[in-house]
RODOLUM-411917 format. One line per 8 residues: number of its first residue (from 1); their letters; for each residue x, y, z of N, C-alpha, C. Coordinates in Angstrom, 1 decimal. Layout:
BEGIN
NUM	A	X,Y,Z,X,Y,Z,X,Y,Z; ...
***
This chain:
BEGIN
1	GRAGSVFL	0.8,-1.1,0.0,0.0,-0.1,0.0,0.8,1.2,-0.1; 0.3,2.3,0.5,1.0,3.6,0.6,2.2,3.6,1.5; 2.1,2.8,2.6,3.3,2.8,3.6,4.4,2.2,2.8; 4.2,1.1,2.1,5.3,0.4,1.4,5.9,1.3,0.4; 5.1,2.0,-0.4,5.6,3.0,-1.4,6.5,4.1,-0.8; 5.9,4.6,0.4,6.8,5.6,1.1,8.1,5.1,1.6; 8.1,3.8,2.1,9.3,3.2,2.5,10.3,2.9,1.4; 9.8,2.4,0.3,10.6,2.1,-0.9,11.2,3.5,-1.4
9	SLLFLINI	10.5,4.5,-1.4,11.0,5.8,-1.7,12.1,6.4,-0.8; 11.8,6.1,0.4,12.9,6.5,1.4,14.2,5.7,1.1; 14.1,4.4,0.9,15.2,3.6,0.7,15.9,4.0,-0.6; 15.0,4.4,-1.6,15.7,4.9,-2.9,16.6,6.1,-2.6; 16.1,7.1,-1.9,16.7,8.3,-1.6,18.0,8.0,-0.8; 17.9,7.1,0.1,19.2,6.8,0.9,20.2,6.2,0.1; 19.7,5.3,-0.9,20.6,4.7,-1.8,21.4,5.7,-2.6; 20.6,6.7,-3.2,21.1,7.8,-3.9,22.1,8.5,-3.2
17	AAQSIFLY	21.8,8.9,-1.9,22.7,9.6,-1.2,24.1,8.9,-0.8; 23.9,7.6,-0.5,25.1,6.7,-0.2,25.9,6.6,-1.4; 25.4,6.4,-2.6,26.2,6.2,-3.9,26.9,7.5,-4.2; 26.2,8.7,-4.0,26.8,10.0,-4.2,28.0,10.1,-3.4; 27.8,9.9,-2.0,29.0,10.0,-1.2,30.2,9.1,-1.6; 29.8,7.9,-1.9,30.9,6.9,-2.4,31.5,7.4,-3.7; 30.8,7.9,-4.6,31.4,8.4,-5.9,32.2,9.6,-5.5; 31.9,10.5,-4.7,32.6,11.6,-4.4,34.0,11.1,-3.7
25	GIMSPELG	33.9,10.2,-2.9,35.2,9.6,-2.3,36.1,9.2,-3.3; 35.5,8.4,-4.3,36.4,7.8,-5.4,36.9,9.1,-6.4; 36.0,9.8,-6.8,36.4,10.8,-7.8,37.1,12.1,-7.4; 37.0,12.3,-6.1,37.6,13.4,-5.5,39.0,13.6,-5.8; 39.5,14.7,-6.4,40.9,14.9,-6.8,41.8,14.9,-5.5; 41.3,15.4,-4.5,42.1,15.5,-3.2,42.5,14.1,-2.7; 41.7,13.1,-2.9,42.0,11.8,-2.5,43.0,11.1,-3.5; 42.8,11.4,-4.7,43.8,10.9,-5.8,43.5,9.4,-6.0
33	MTSPKYST	42.3,9.0,-5.9,42.1,7.4,-6.2,41.9,7.2,-7.5; 41.8,8.2,-8.5,41.6,7.8,-9.8,42.8,8.1,-10.7; 43.8,8.6,-10.1,45.2,8.8,-10.9,46.2,8.0,-10.2; 47.1,7.4,-11.1,48.1,6.6,-10.5,49.1,7.4,-9.7; 49.5,7.0,-8.6,50.4,7.7,-7.7,51.9,7.5,-8.3; 52.2,6.5,-8.9,53.6,6.4,-9.5,53.5,6.0,-11.0; 54.2,6.9,-11.8,54.2,6.6,-13.2,55.1,5.5,-13.6; 55.0,5.0,-14.8,55.8,4.0,-15.3,57.3,4.4,-15.2
41	HAVEKMRE	57.5,5.6,-15.6,59.0,6.0,-15.5,59.4,6.0,-14.0; 58.6,6.4,-13.0,59.0,6.3,-11.7,59.2,5.0,-11.1; 58.5,4.1,-11.6,58.6,2.6,-11.2,59.9,2.0,-11.8; 60.2,2.5,-13.0,61.5,2.0,-13.7,62.7,2.5,-12.9; 62.6,3.8,-12.4,63.6,4.4,-11.7,63.9,3.8,-10.3; 62.8,3.4,-9.8,62.8,2.7,-8.5,63.6,1.3,-8.7; 63.2,0.5,-9.6,63.8,-0.7,-10.0,65.3,-0.4,-10.3; 65.7,0.6,-11.0,67.1,0.9,-11.3,67.9,1.2,-10.0
49	WRETLGHD	67.3,2.0,-9.1,67.9,2.3,-7.8,68.1,1.0,-7.1; 67.2,0.2,-7.1,67.3,-1.1,-6.3,68.4,-2.0,-6.8; 68.5,-2.0,-8.2,69.6,-2.9,-8.8,70.9,-2.4,-8.8; 71.0,-1.0,-8.6,72.3,-0.4,-8.6,72.8,0.1,-7.3; 72.3,1.2,-6.8,72.6,1.8,-5.5,72.2,0.9,-4.3; 71.0,0.4,-4.5,70.5,-0.4,-3.3,71.3,-1.5,-2.8; 72.1,-2.1,-3.8,72.9,-3.3,-3.4,74.4,-2.9,-3.5; 74.7,-1.6,-3.6,76.1,-1.2,-3.7,76.8,-1.3,-2.5
57	YKYYSHVT	78.0,-1.9,-2.4,78.8,-2.2,-1.3,79.1,-0.8,-0.5; 79.1,0.2,-1.2,79.4,1.6,-0.7,78.3,1.9,0.4; 77.2,1.4,0.2,76.0,1.8,1.1,75.7,0.6,2.0; 76.5,-0.4,2.1,76.4,-1.5,3.0,76.7,-1.1,4.3; 75.8,-1.5,5.4,76.0,-1.1,6.7,76.8,-2.2,7.6; 77.9,-2.0,7.9,78.7,-3.0,8.7,78.3,-3.1,10.0; 77.6,-2.1,10.6,76.9,-2.2,11.9,75.9,-3.1,12.0; 74.9,-2.9,11.0,73.6,-3.8,11.0,73.9,-5.1,10.1
65	GKTIVARV	74.9,-5.1,9.3,75.2,-6.2,8.3,74.1,-6.3,7.2; 73.4,-5.1,6.9,72.4,-5.1,5.9,72.7,-4.2,4.7; 72.2,-4.5,3.6,72.3,-3.5,2.4,71.2,-2.4,2.7; 71.4,-1.4,1.9,70.3,-0.3,2.1,69.0,-0.8,1.7; 68.9,-1.7,0.7,67.6,-2.3,0.3,66.9,-2.9,1.5; 67.7,-3.7,2.2,67.1,-4.4,3.4,66.7,-3.4,4.4; 67.4,-2.4,4.6,67.1,-1.4,5.6,65.8,-0.6,5.2; 65.7,-0.2,3.8,64.6,0.5,3.3,63.3,-0.4,3.6
73	CEIDRSLN	63.4,-1.7,3.3,62.2,-2.7,3.5,61.8,-2.8,4.9; 62.8,-2.6,5.8,62.4,-2.7,7.2,62.1,-1.3,7.7; 61.9,-0.4,6.9,61.5,1.0,7.3,62.5,1.5,8.3; 63.8,1.5,8.1,64.8,2.0,9.0,64.8,3.4,9.0; 64.4,4.1,10.1,64.4,5.6,10.1,65.7,6.2,10.3; 66.8,5.5,10.4,68.1,6.0,10.6,68.9,6.1,9.4; 68.3,5.9,8.3,68.9,5.9,7.0,69.3,7.4,6.6; 70.6,7.5,6.1,71.0,8.7,5.7,70.9,8.8,4.1
81	YGSDQVQT	70.6,7.7,3.4,70.3,7.6,2.0,69.1,6.7,2.0; 68.3,6.9,0.9,67.2,6.1,0.7,65.8,6.5,1.6; 65.8,7.7,2.0,64.7,8.2,2.6,63.4,8.2,1.8; 63.7,8.6,0.5,62.5,8.7,-0.4,62.0,7.3,-0.6; 62.8,6.3,-0.7,62.4,4.9,-0.9,61.6,4.4,0.3; 62.1,4.9,1.5,61.3,4.5,2.7,59.9,5.2,2.7; 59.8,6.4,2.3,58.5,6.9,2.2,57.6,6.2,1.2; 58.2,5.9,0.0,57.6,5.2,-1.1,57.0,3.8,-0.5
89	IGNLQGYL	57.8,3.1,0.2,57.5,1.8,0.8,56.3,2.0,1.8; 56.4,3.1,2.6,55.4,3.4,3.6,54.0,3.6,2.8; 54.1,4.4,1.6,52.8,4.6,0.9,52.3,3.3,0.4; 53.1,2.4,-0.1,52.6,1.3,-0.8,52.1,0.2,0.3; 52.7,0.2,1.5,52.1,-0.6,2.6,51.0,-0.1,3.2; 50.7,1.3,3.2,49.4,1.9,3.7,48.3,1.5,2.8; 48.6,1.5,1.4,47.6,1.1,0.4,47.2,-0.3,0.4; 48.3,-1.2,0.7,48.1,-2.6,0.7,47.5,-3.1,2.0
97	GKSFDGTG	47.6,-2.3,3.1,47.0,-2.8,4.4,48.0,-3.1,5.4; 49.2,-2.6,5.2,50.3,-2.9,6.2,50.6,-1.5,6.9; 49.8,-0.9,7.6,49.9,0.5,8.1,50.9,0.4,9.3; 51.5,1.5,9.6,52.5,1.5,10.7,51.9,1.5,12.0; 50.6,1.8,12.2,49.9,1.8,13.4,49.6,0.3,13.9; 49.7,-0.7,13.0,49.4,-1.9,13.3,48.0,-2.4,13.1; 47.1,-1.4,12.6,45.7,-1.7,12.3,45.5,-2.6,11.2; 46.4,-2.5,10.2,46.2,-3.2,8.9,45.1,-2.8,8.1
105	LCIGALMC	44.7,-1.4,8.2,43.5,-0.9,7.6,43.9,-0.7,6.1; 43.2,-1.3,5.3,43.4,-1.0,3.8,42.2,-0.2,3.2; 42.6,0.9,2.7,41.6,1.8,2.2,40.8,1.2,1.0; 41.5,0.4,0.1,40.9,-0.2,-1.0,39.9,-1.2,-0.5; 40.3,-2.1,0.4,39.3,-3.1,0.9,38.1,-2.4,1.7; 38.4,-1.4,2.4,37.3,-0.6,3.1,36.3,-0.1,2.0; 36.8,0.5,1.0,35.9,1.1,0.0,35.1,0.0,-0.6; 35.8,-1.2,-0.9,35.1,-2.3,-1.5,33.9,-2.8,-0.5
113	TIALTVW	34.2,-2.9,0.7,33.3,-3.3,1.7,32.2,-2.5,1.8; 32.3,-1.2,1.8,31.2,-0.1,1.8,30.5,-0.3,0.5; 31.0,-0.5,-0.7,30.3,-0.6,-1.9,29.3,-1.9,-1.8; 29.9,-3.0,-1.3,29.1,-4.2,-1.3,28.1,-4.1,-0.2; 28.4,-3.5,0.8,27.3,-3.4,1.9,26.1,-2.5,1.5; 26.5,-1.4,0.8,25.5,-0.4,0.3,24.7,-1.1,-0.8; 25.4,-1.9,-1.6,24.7,-2.4,-2.8,23.7,-3.4,-2.4
***
């Protein structure tokens, strides 16, 4: 009857509002979810750094017994070289769900869960 139609109309409006918020979250330039964070050129330069400087004996730490690549992967904050790489690893781990606060919050998985729940 009439109550059912009103209820369905209300659910329809809630659905539109939820999808609008979701789309804003995805398409918002501030969040940067629609543009790649790292270009193909940047990825190639990261690979080149790892293969050359990252394993260079010049940057080997005799104190820790580790290469600079190993120290970057361990998020060693005492690095005098490779701090950009540490930041990049942090960005990637945050995206993939290995955040530094130990929560393991993954933004991509969270957005997917919201989408499936609302759908």
